[in-house]
C-alpha positions in Angstrom: 0.1 -0.1 -0.1 1.8 3.3 -1.0 0.7 6.6 0.7 0.5 9.7 -1.3 0.3 13.1 0.1 -2.5 15.3 -1.4 -1.7 18.8 -2.3 -3.2 21.2 0.2 -6.7 22.5 -1.0 -6.7 26.3 -2.0 -9.9 26.8 -0.5 -8.7 25.5 3.0 -5.8 28.0 2.9 -8.2 30.7 2.1 -10.4 30.2 4.9 -7.5 29.7 7.3 -5.8 33.0 6.1 -9.2 34.7 6.6 -10.2 33.5 10.1 -6.6 34.0 11.3 -6.8 37.8 10.2 -10.0 38.2 12.1 -8.5 37.2 15.4 -7.5 40.4 17.6 -3.5 40.2 18.2 -3.0 40.4 21.2 -5.8 38.4 22.5 -8.0 41.1 24.5 -8.0 40.4 28.5 -11.3 39.1 29.9 -13.8 41.5 31.1 -13.9 42.0 34.8 -17.2 42.1 36.7 -17.5 43.6 40.1 -19.5 41.9 42.7 -20.5 43.4 46.0 -18.4 42.3 49.1 -21.8 41.1 51.1 -22.7 38.8 48.3 -19.5 37.2 48.2 -19.5 36.8 52.2 -23.4 35.4 51.9 -22.0 32.9 49.0 -19.0 31.7 51.1 -21.2 31.2 54.2 -24.0 29.3 52.2 -21.5 27.0 50.5 -19.6 26.1 53.8 -23.0 25.3 55.5 -24.3 23.3 52.6 -21.0 21.3 52.8 -21.3 20.7 56.5 -24.9 19.4 56.1 -24.0 17.3 53.4 -21.1 15.6 55.3 -23.2 15.1 58.6 -26.2 13.4 56.4 -23.7 11.3 54.6 -22.1 10.0 58.0 -25.5 9.4 59.4 -26.6 7.4 56.4 -23.6 5.5 56.6 -23.7 4.8 60.3 -27.4 3.9 60.1 -26.8 1.5 57.2 -24.0 -0.3 59.1 -26.4 -0.7 62.0 -29.2 -1.8 60.0 -27.2 -4.4 58.1 -25.7 -5.8 61.2 -29.2 -6.7 62.5 -29.5 -3.7 65.1 -28.6 -3.9 68.4 -30.1 -7.3 68.8 -28.4 -9.9 66.9 -30.5 -13.1 66.0 -30.3 -16.3 67.9 -28.4 -19.0 65.7 -30.1 -22.2 66.0 -29.7 -25.7 64.1 -30.1 -25.5 60.6 -33.4 -26.5 59.1 -33.0 -30.1 57.6 -33.0 -30.4 54.1 -31.1 -31.5 51.1 -27.3 -31.2 51.8 -27.5 -30.5 55.4 -25.6 -33.1 57.5 -27.8 -34.5 60.3 -25.9 -34.8 63.7 -22.6 -34.4 61.8 -22.8 -38.1 60.8 -20.8 -38.1 57.3 -20.2 -41.6 55.8 -18.5 -42.5 52.6 -21.1 -43.8 50.1 -20.2 -47.6 49.3 -19.9 -46.9 45.6 -16.9 -44.7 46.0 -15.2 -47.2 48.3 -12.3 -49.3 46.5 -11.1 -52.6 47.3 -7.4 -52.4 48.4 -5.0 -53.5 45.8 -2.5 -56.1 46.8 1.1 -54.7 47.1 3.6 -56.1 44.6 6.9 -57.4 45.9 
């Protein structure tokens, strides 16, 4: 596969030159807007209070969820498991007969 470079399109060059000529040199600084000091102080106080309330609520939710999922302050009594398939009764597991192999004689 051969790569060939295409000649630059004259329309692209003309548009690039036009838009570059429209940009102010040097770029003008951003306009400044003045805010009253009381507005700035109120904004700071409101945002810090909001942050504190959010933090307190998230900690309360976290603690509440941990308490709820740990089953509250009264854990449930653990009894014997209900009998059913796969549950051993009285811990009496025995090897099924079909899995027992006869011992092979030892060769001298």
